[in-house]
N, C-alpha and C positions, 0 to 999 in steps of 0.2 A: 227166056223169061220168068218163068217159073220162081229159077232159084234166084232171079235178084229180085222180083215181088217178097219171096221170103226173107231176104237182105235186108231190104226197104222197112218190112214190118217188123222185123227185130230189131233197127234204129229207132225207131217212134216207140218201142214198147220199151228200150232203156231209158230212151228221151223223157219218158212219162214218170219215170220213177229217182230216186236220190242216190243208187249204188252203181259205180261205172261196171259195165260187164264188157267184153268182148265179143264181137259179132263172128262167132265161133263154132267152127262143125259140128259140135255139141248142144247148141242154141237154135243152129238152123235148124237140127233133129227135133228137137222139140216140136218147133212151131210146124213142121212138116208131118207130124204125128197127128196135132190138136186142130191143125186148118187146114184147108182145101186151099190150093192157088188164088180162086177169086174170093175166100175171106184173107187169106191175107194180102191183095190188091186191096181190101177193103179197109183194113185197118191201116192200110198206111196214110189213108185221108184225115187219122188224129196227129192232128200236127200241134193238138192242146185241148182239154176237155171242150164237147160241142154239143148243142141240145138238136133236136129232132131237126129244126130248118135248115138248121146250119149242115148238118150230114146229109139230108136231102138234096140239097144244092150242091154239096162238093161231088156227091156218088152218082146224083142225075137217077137214082132208082125211082122206082113209083112206089105209090103207097104202101102197097101189100108187099112188093120186095123186101123194101125198107124195115118193114115189121118182120117179117119172116130173119133176114139178116140180122139184125141186131137180137132178135131173141135167139136165136142160133148161137151167136156169141156170149152172151150172159149166159146160157144155160151151159155153152162150155167154159165159161169163166176165163173168158177173155177180153170181154167187154161189161165194165160195171156203170150200172144206171142207176141214182135217187135225185129224186127232187131235190132241186135247188131251195135250202134253208132260205133264201131272200124272197125268190120269186113263185117257188113250188113248179117251178119248170121243170122236166125229167132234163139232166145232164148225164151224158153217156161220157167215162175217161177209157184211155186203153190200158191194162192193166202190166204194170214193170214187170221184168221174171221173178224178181224177187226182193218186196214180197208183192205178191200178186199171180202167178200163173205157178209160178212153186203149188202155193196153197191150195188155190182151187185143183189141181188137176189129182191132188192126192187125198183134200180131207171128205171125200165122201167115202173114204174105204174100201174103194173097188182094187179088186185083184184080177190076176189072167194075164192073156200076153204083153198086151198095148202098157198095161200100169207097169208091167216088170220095164217093161223096154224104159217107158217115160222113169223111172226110179233109175233106172242105170244111167240113161243120158244127162241125168240133173246131179247124179253122183260126177261122172264126168265132167259138166259144165264145173262144179266147187273146185273140181281138181285142176282143171284149166285157171281158173281164178289164183289158188293157190303158188302155184307154178308162176303166172304173171308177177304176185305181188314178191314174191321169194327174190325170183330172176332179177325184178328191178327196187328190191325195198329200203333201198336208201336213199331213191326218189320217191317212191308211192307213198310209207308210213305219212312222212310230212303231210302228205295233200289227208290224208285222215283226220286228221285236227281241226278240218272245217266242216266236218261230215255231223250233221245233227243225230244225237240220239234217236234212236226207231222207236225206244222200248223206253216203259219207265216203272220201275219194281214197287209192288204193289206189298207190302209185309206181311210177313203171317200174322193173321189177325189177333192169335192168341198171346203174341209178344209186343202189343203197342200196349202204350198205357192209357185209356181209355176216359181214365180222369185227367189228359193233359190237356190243358183246354186249347192248344195249338194246334193239335191232331186234325189236321182237313177230312170231311167226307171221304172223297178221293185214295186216302191212305187208309182205311178202313173199308176191308176189299168185300165187305158183308154191306154196310152202307152205300158201298159202289154200287151194287146190286140191286139193292132196296131206289137207285137212282131212274133204273130202267122200266118199262110197260114191258117192252118187247127183247125176249133175249133168246138165245136159240146156241144148241150146242153141236160141235162137228167133231168126225175123226183127227184126232192132234196127224196132221201131214207128214211134220216131223217123222214121229214113231210109226208111222203107215209107211213110210218111204223106208227107213230103215229094216221093217221087217218084208217088205220085198225083198231088201235085198239079202234075206240072212242072216242081219245083224237085229236081232229084236233086244227092245229095250234093257238093261240092268237095273234099271229103279223101281219101275213101274207096271204092272199087268195092266194097269189101266188105257185106252185107247180112246172113248171119244170122251175129251174133256176140254176142248176148248169152245172157251163161248165166244158168245159173239152180241152188240147187242145196238140197241136203236137201230135207225136204218141200214146199218151193215146185216144187221142179223134178219131183217126184213126182206131184202135180198135174195140173202144167202135161202132162207125159207126156202121164197118164192121161186127160186131156181133149183130146188131139191139139193141145194150141199149141206143143209143141216137140220135139225130138227125145233121146232120150239118146244122151249121148256117153260117153267115155273121159278120164279124166285127160289122159292124152298129147294129147289131140285139143283140151281144154281150153286146155292150155298151148301150141298152135300159135295155137289162137284169138289168146291173146291177145299172142305173138309178133309174129304180123301187123299186130295194131292198135297195137302199139307202131314198127314200121316203118311203118306209117302217120301217125304222130302222133296217134294216139287217149290220151283219157286213162280210166285205170280207174276207175268209182263203185260204191262197195260200196252196197248195199242192206241192211238189218238189219234182223230183227225188233223192229217196234214202234218204229221208229230210236232204237233202244240199241244202242251198239258196242260194249256187253258181251253182246250173243246174237250168236248165230250172225246170219251173213251168209246174207241170201237171194238174190241175186244180183248179177252185176257187168254194169253196163253199160258201153261202148266208144265214148265221146262225141267228137262236133267239136262245135265252138261254131257252123255251120251248120245243126245238125240237132237236136240236143240239147235237148230242149223244156226242162232246167233253165237252158241257155247261153241257148237263146232266149227263155225269162222272164224272163232279164236282159237281154239286150242290145234288146228291147223293149217294157221299162219294166213289168211287169207283177208282177215280185218278183226279192226281192233275189238276190246270186248266194252262199248261206250252205251249207257244204259243213265235213265236218271234216278236218281234215288231221294229218299228224305230220311235215312237211317242210318247209323253204322254201330256196329254190334262191339258188345265192350264186354271185359272178362272182370269178374270178380276173384283174385289169385288165391284169396283166402279159400272160396270151394272149390277148386277145379281140383276133379282127382287125378288128370295127366292121362285119361282113358284115350283120347287121341278121337273118339266119334265123330267133332267138331272138324277136326282136319279131313277124315275118311268121307264128311259128306258135304264140305265146302264147296260150291259149285265154280268157283274162281278160284280155289286153292290158295285163299288170304290165310289161311291159319296152318299155321305148322307148329312141331311141339318141340320144345325145347329143354331138355331138363325137365322132361315129364311136367312141362308146361303150355300152354295153349298158346300162342303170339300169334296178334292179328294183324296185318298187314293191312295199312288203314287204305293205302292207298287205292286197294284192290276189293276193299271190302264192295259190295255192292248194298249190303243193309237187308236182305231177305228175308232174314229173322230164322233160316232153316236150320244154325246151329244151334242157335235158342230154345227153340224148341223142340227140338232133338238131344243136348244136354240130360247125361242124367241127373247130374245134381244142380243143376240151374244155376250153374258158374258164368250164363252167359246171358248177357241182354243186350234191347237196342236200346240206343241212345238216340234222340229225333235231332235232327242238324238242319231240318230246313232243305228245301229241295239243292241239291248237287250233282254235277254229272261226274258218273267215276270216267274214266278212258284210261284205258292200258294197253299198250301198242301190241298188236300182232309178234308172237315168238316169233327171232328167225330161225327157220329149220335147217341143222345143217342136213345136207345129200348123203 
C-alpha cells in the first residue's frame, strides 16, 4: 500500500509540471526520502491547484491536522502555497520533480548523508531520462517541439544598448531587479548537487547566487529556503555572475514571459540542469531570448576566448576568425562581455525562441 501511495504521488507530481518523467525507481526513491507514506497519500489529493477548503474536503482532516500537514509539506518543499492574485485566497499546488522538488531539496545548501543520497538519486533520475530519450530518439525528439521554453535569457547588462528606445525593462537585468520590493537569494541548487557528487563547478566559486522575486521570494523566505536581500545586494550578485561568465536565466510565472519573473538563475554549462539536460541528450536547449551576438571581423583577434566561454558552443574558430551559429546563439552576451578586443556585440532581435534538439549520443 505504501509503494502504491508513492507511485500515485509521483504521477501527481509529474502531472503538475510540463516535463515528462518516468515513474522510476529513482523518483520513488526521492519521494521515499523526502516524504512519509502518510504525506504521499495526502499528495495524491492534488489533481490540480487547490485552496484550503477544497483540501479539507478532500482530505477529511480537522483544522489543526490540516495546518500541520500543509506547513510540513511546504517546509519540505513539496507543496507551494501563495495567495491568488485575483482573490487573495491561499492556493496550494504540488511541485513537480523539475523545476520544483529538485530545487527545493538542494537550495538550502544542506549536506550530510541524506542530501548526498538525494543528489545521487537525482543523478540516477536524470540518467534514466537520458537513456529513455536516446533509446526512443526518433519518436521523442519531434514531441519536444511542442514543449514551451521554461526560461528567458536576460542579457549581460553591460552589453545592451541602453540608448536603444525599444529595450524593454525586463531585458535590463538591473531595471528588472528594481521592479520588485521583495527579493531573496538561495544556494544554486544545481551547483550544490554537483558539489555533493564531488563534481565542483569549473566556472565559478560562488554558490549563493540564485535570486527569487515577489511571491516566490516571500514563500522561500518564510519557509527558510532563502534569505531576504536588498536590491543593491542582488545587483552585486548579478555583477559577479557576469564577471564569472555566467548566464542570466529568468523564470516566469507559468512560463509566460508576459507575467512577472519569479527567479533569475546564474547558470554555467557544467552544472546548470537546463544546459546539462541538453548536453547529456535528455532534452532540447529551448529558451526565449531577444538578442543575438554579432561579430566585427575587422576587430576579431582570433584568440578563441569566445568559443571557449560560449555556453551553447554557438561559436567556432575558422582560420583564426570567430564564426557564430545564429540558430544556437541564445543572446546571453557572455562572449561579448569577455571579448578582449570588443569584436562581439549584442543585436536586439525582439523576442524569439531558440530551439536546439538534444544531441544523439552514441553508446
